[in-house]
Structure formats: C-alpha cells, structure tokens
N, C-alpha and C positions, 0 to 999 in steps of 0.2 A: 586658250581662253579659263580659266580656273571661280571656281564659286564664290561669289560677294557675299553670298546670307540664304538662311534655310530660316524659314518660318513656317509655324501649323499652327493652326486654328481651328476650333468646332466650325461644322458645314454645314447651315441651314441653306436649306436654295430658298432662291425669289422667285415662284409660284409666278409658271409666262402668265399674260391679264386674260388670259384667256382660259383660266381657273377658275373666274370669279362666271366671265360672260358664252363657254364655250356652246358646243352640243350638250342637251339633257340627256343624261341617259334614260335607256329601257328600263334598268333593272339594275338594283346592285349590283357591286362585282363577288364573287362566289369568296371573296378573302374577307364579306365582311362576319362574315356566324358560320364558315364552313367549320368545322373538323376535320383539323390534321393531324393526323401521329405522329410523336416526335418522341426525344429521353427522355418527357417528363411525366411521360402519359398513367403513369403507375400512379403518381398521388393526385387524387380526384382533386384537390381544389386548383393544379393548371391544367387539367387533360384536357378543358373544352377547350380553350385558344392558345396560343402560343403568346400573342399577347400579356398574356399575363403572369408569366417569367420572363421573357426578354427584358434585357440591358435595355433603359430610358435612351441610351444615347445620342444624339447628333451623331455626323461624318465626321468624318478628320480630315479636313485640306491639307497641302502642302504648296507652298510653293517657294521657288528654287531659281535662282538672280543670279545672273554669271555678271562679272566684269563688265560688260559694255551695257546692262540694265536689260537685256530679254531676261525673259523670265518663264519661268515651264508650271505647270500647277498638276498637281496631282491629288487621288481621291481615295481612300478606305474607308474603312469602317468604325464601328466603334470610339467616337469622337476623344473623348477627357484622356483617357490613359495610354492610346496613341499619341493624342499632341503632345502628352508628357512625355513620352518616349522620343521622340523624337527630339523635341524642342530642349529637352537637362542630358540627354545623351547624341543623341547622332548626329546632327544638327553641328553644336562646335567644333564635333573633331570630323568632319566633312567640310567645312568651310577652311576654303585657301588653297585642295584640290582643283586636278583638272575635269572639268564640266564633260567633256565630252566622253570620257573613259568608266562607262556605265559597267563596263562586266566589272574592271579593278572596282569600284567602288560598289557595287551588289554583292561582292567576296566581304572587300572593309566593313559591311554594313552588317554581313552575313558571321562573318568574326567578333564583332564589338557584341554583340547582346549575349552571347555564347555564353555567360556566367548563369544569365533568368533564362536563357534558350528562345530558338529563332522560333520554334511554334508559337503557336498564339499571338499572344497584342502583338508581340515585336515579329514578328511577319507581317503585320496590317501595317504597323508602321513604316520594314522596309517598301512594303508596298507605295503606301503612299510617296515615297524619297523616288527611287526608282521611276513611278509613271512621271513623278514633272518632271525624273532630268529623260525622258522618252521625249517628255512632250519638248523641252527647253531647245534639244540636239537638234529636235525637228524645225525648227526656229530659227536657229543659227544657221541647219545651211538650207532652209528655201525647202525642203519636201515635207511630205505626210509619210506618219510613220510608217504604216505600212510598205513604204519605196525604203526607209532604210533597213528595212531586215527581210529584202528581195525584193519587194516587188509586186504586184497583186498573183495569186497563185492562180484564180481563178477570175472566170470576167467579172459574177456574181453570187455572192449568198445565201445558201439555201439556210434558210431559219422553221426550226419550229415552238412552235407556241409550248407556254405551259401556264396550267388552270385548269381547273375546273367545271370553265365558261365556253364550251367545246363547240357549241353551236356558234358563237362567236368566232373562234377559230375559223373557225371551216371560212364562214362568210368575208373573212380578213381574207383566205386564199392561199390558208398555210393548208402543207399537204402533211404535215404530222404534229403531234400532237401529245403532251404529256401530265396526265394524272398524279391531284397530290392524294396521298393513299389516308383513306379519313381513321380506319381503325388498326390496332397492333393485339403486343400478347396478351396485355391486359385486358381485351375483349373478347381474347378465346377464337371458337368454334363458328359464335355468332358473328365475331366480327369479321374473321375471313369470309364469310359467308358475306353479308352486305357490301364488302371488297369487290366479292368476285359480281355481285349483281351490280357496282356499278361500273365495275371496267364493261361487262357483257354488253352495259345501254350505251358504252360510250361505239364499244366497237360496231354496236346496228348502226348506230348515229352516219359513224366517219364510211362505214363500206368498207372491203377488203385493200384498197388503193390507198384506205394513207396511214402511214405510220403510228401506232402505239406505244407509251410508257406509261410508267407506274413510278412515279420517287414515293419513297419508302421515309425516307430523312429520317436515318438513326435513329428510327422508331423497334426494328425488332430483333429478335435475335436466332440461330441457325434456322434453331427448328420451328419456330413460327414460321422463318423464310422461305426454308422448304416447303413445308407444308402448301403455303400461300401459291406459293411459284406452280406447282403438282395443279392446283384449282383452277391458273390462271391461265395453262397449258394450252385448249382448245382456243383461247380468244389471242394468239399468236402475236402477244407483247412483245416488240427492237426491245428491250431489255427492261429490269429494273435496275431500281436505282438505289444508292444510298442504304440497304439493305441495315446494314450492323455500325457498331458507334466507331468509330474513326481510327478508335483507339487497337482493336480488333483486327490486328493484320492476319492473324493465326487465322483467325477463325474465318476473313475472307478467301483464304486459301482452301479449308475444308465448305467454302458455302462452293465453290468451282468443280472442286471434285463431287459434292451430290449435285449439282445441277450441271453438269459439263453441257445439255439444249438447251443451256438461258443465256441469254446477253444480261449481262453484270457491268454497271457501269459506277461510280464511284473516286473519290477524291475533293471532290467541291471545299471540305473542312480537315483538308493536309494542304502542311507548309514545307516552303519549300519545299526540294526535292528527294531528296531518301525515301520518304513513302510510295514516292510511285517508280523510283530504283529498285522500292523491293517489290511491289505488285510485278513490276518487267518481270520481276529475272525469275518471278515464279506463275510470270502465266496466267495470274491472279482477276483479272478482266481483263473487258473489250472497249472499253468507254475511262477514259481518266477526265475529268471536267470540272481541270483544277481553276478559282476563283481569285482572276489578277486583281483585283483588288486586298485581298487577301495572302495569296500566297507566295510573293514576295514582288506580283508584279509583274513587269513583261518580261524583263531579264527572266524569271524564275517560269514564265509560262512558253519561251520558245525551248530554254532546257528541254523544258518536259517535252515539250510536244516531240527533239530529236533525240528523247529517250524509245518516249512512245514508238517512231517510228522505227525504229532500231528492231525492239520486240515484236512490228506488227500490230501497236495497238494504237484505235482510234480517241485522236483527241475533242470532246468541244469542252470547250470552258463554261462552267456555269455561270448564267445570267450574259452568255459570253456579246447578245444584241442588245443589251440596253443601258451600256454607256459606250464614248466613241471609244475609248482606252480598248476595249475587248473588241471591238468590230476591227477595228487596224489590224489587233495579234489574227487572231483569224483569219483575214482578210489573207495576211501572207505566207501562212502555216498551211504544204500542202498536206497534211495528215488533220486537217480542221473541216471536216467537209460540213459539220454542221453547226449553224449558230444555234444559243438557248434564247428566246426570247421569251422570261415571264409577262405573262400578263395580270397585272393585278389593276387593271382599271379597267372602267363598267361598262358590260355594253353597250354597241351604241355610240361610243365618244371617240373621234380620228382618232390615230394613237399619236398623229400630229398633233392633235391638241394636251397630250400628255407628256411633252416634254419638256426638261425640267436644267437640262442641259443645251445653252446653246450651241445650234449650231448641227449638232446631233440628227443623225437619221432615223428614221423608222421601216419595218421593214414592209416593204407594199408587195400583195400577191406572194407573200413568202419566200421574197430576196434582200438582199439587201446590199447595195454598194458605199462603202463610205465614203464621207466629207473627204475630201483630196485638198483641204488647205493645209498648211506644214503646220509639221506637229500632230498633234490627235485629230483635226481638227474644227474645236473647237471655237463659237466667237465669242467669247469672253474677255471681259476687257477686268483690268484692275478696279473698278466702279464696280463692277458685279464681283468683282470677288467680296469686296470689302463690306457687300451688301448682304450677301453670306454669310460670310466670317460677324457679323451683328449676334 
C-alpha cells in the first residue's frame, strides 16, 4: 500500500458542547495570572506572562491517505510554517512511497530537511507526518498503535499532574505533581526565596508520600540553578526540570557535576535524537522528556526510549498524557513509567469535560489506559477534521 496524498492544514480544535454548558469552575485556572520564569524574563515588557511573546500560530494537522482511501491524522504545534514545510517540501516527495515503511520515511524526512536543519520547525513537520503514518498503519492493520510498538508495558500508566493548582491535583487522585517555577535569575535572591516559599508550602500541602517536582522552563543560568537547588534540598524534590536553555549541552554536564544528588530532567525542547545521545553518553540527566509532537513523532520517541534504556535513563515525555499520541507511546515503552498530564483547566471542572480530541481518555485517580481502537484510538471523522481545519 502506497501513499496517495499528504495534506497539512492549520488546526483549530472544535470545542466539545460541554465547553458552553459544563460544570462551572470553582476558580480560574492558575495559568490565567501566574508568572512563570522563562527565557525572555530578562526583558520587562514580556516578563509577566508567556502569552505576551509566544507566537499565535494555531496547531498543525496532517492527513496521510493511502491508495485504498484509509487515512491517518497527525498533529504538531506552530501551524503556519509547519504546514508550509509539509505541503511545499515533504508531501510532494513522499507521495508514492510505501505507507507502512515508517522507519524509512522518517529517515528520508530527516535527510530531506537537512539544508535548513531537522531541528526546530522542521522537526514539528516531521512529527505531524510521522504521527499520521502511525495512525494510518494502526487503522490498516486494525490495531492500536501501542500494540504495534510491542504491546502494553504495564497494566495501566501512572500519571503526574503539572501546574500550580496543587489542591485540585490531589483531589483528582494524582500522587505526583510538578510546579511551574515563578522566578529566575533576573529576580535575584529574593526571587529564589519566593520560589522556595512556594515549594515549601506545596510540600506541606501534599505531605511526604506525594512526589514533587519543579519545572524551570529554560529560565535559569548555571549559577542560579545550583543556588536554587541547594535552597530546595530540604523539600525532597524528585527532579528539577529544564533549568538551562536547551542549546547549552555543556552547561548541562556542568550542572550534573555540581548537583550530583539532585534529579535532573530535560529534553522537551530537543529535536531528533542527537541531543539525547549526547546527554546519554555523558550521563548528564536522569529523565528524558521529548515531546512527541515536536521531537519527530512516535518514531523519534521510540528511538530515544531505546537510547535511554541502554544508558539507564528514565523517559517521561513532555505532556505525554495530554494527547492520544503520547498515551500510546508511553503505554508501550518499559522505561516510561510516568506520564505527564499538564493541567491548564480550571479547578472543579471534570477532566472529561476538557477533552478536545474525541475518543481520548483522561487520567482517573492518577492512572490511565489508552483507548484501544485502531490507530491512536481517536474517534475522529473527516467531518471533524474539516471543521477543525476552518
């Protein structure tokens, strides 16, 4: 079976009916007003909220259609430029290729984009095509993607919640939670002290049996990261995450040397496999966090999981529980024991009411089992795709 058509488009999710008539929130979600330390924090004009400087592009969708009319759907971020990379470059060169040869097609795409680098926006484009191919393969074979990847690695997937509405996470049954770090180097010692206060209050709230982590979202430098980690040592964090800008691989090695006792996690903004290979070779981190929609799709995530397994490194994909794509890959890989569920919805609103992808399941009491329908288990029709692509 060969590829008949590849078409990418800007994707705007049609919200479910419950968005207009569902459970009223108890309060606004933490994301509305919370300051989060970020790479642009040194610039006061953009410091208070990430929404002030991040691009406004919608998601990108990609349909890959086989000769018999069966289709698969992939998704990635940063719609407009990613759609252009797919439609103007990748799609014309992949039509006619065997649609089941996903390893070959991933390698081909990686090489095709080499003149402008497989990192960054090209990696998002590869992700969308790759995920569509896996969805198509599952439908052609009548199997969920996790079965094609080797079958379930466990009976159910343990999930942790990310966000600063910690009381709501506990009420929902999560036994591990991750905070967004509010302050960075530009805030000096006072900012470090306020971050410590937040972590201390949260540790007191969750108690000693709930795992606690801190996401620093590329906002720190080496010295501030070391000093902050030392301040937080009494609060027994499982890990600190994305302390440095993603390009600073040597800095990550030095951070590991200076904080041998602290769990370190990163990789959300790494692309393809090479940065993960470097970090594995240097044993620079304890947890890899590729994003399946950014790093190169399911194929890249599986390669990274195997690379990490050989180095004794755990994998926990970024927001892996927030889409069916991540759910299936996490469920199939033995060294992905934890899945991340980013909580951007308001406290009091059941998670089932926040789902924007039909057929997607959500964590219940801190665990999840993916939908076992063919492909990624999405209950999506071409009519839904048409509405989302408007």
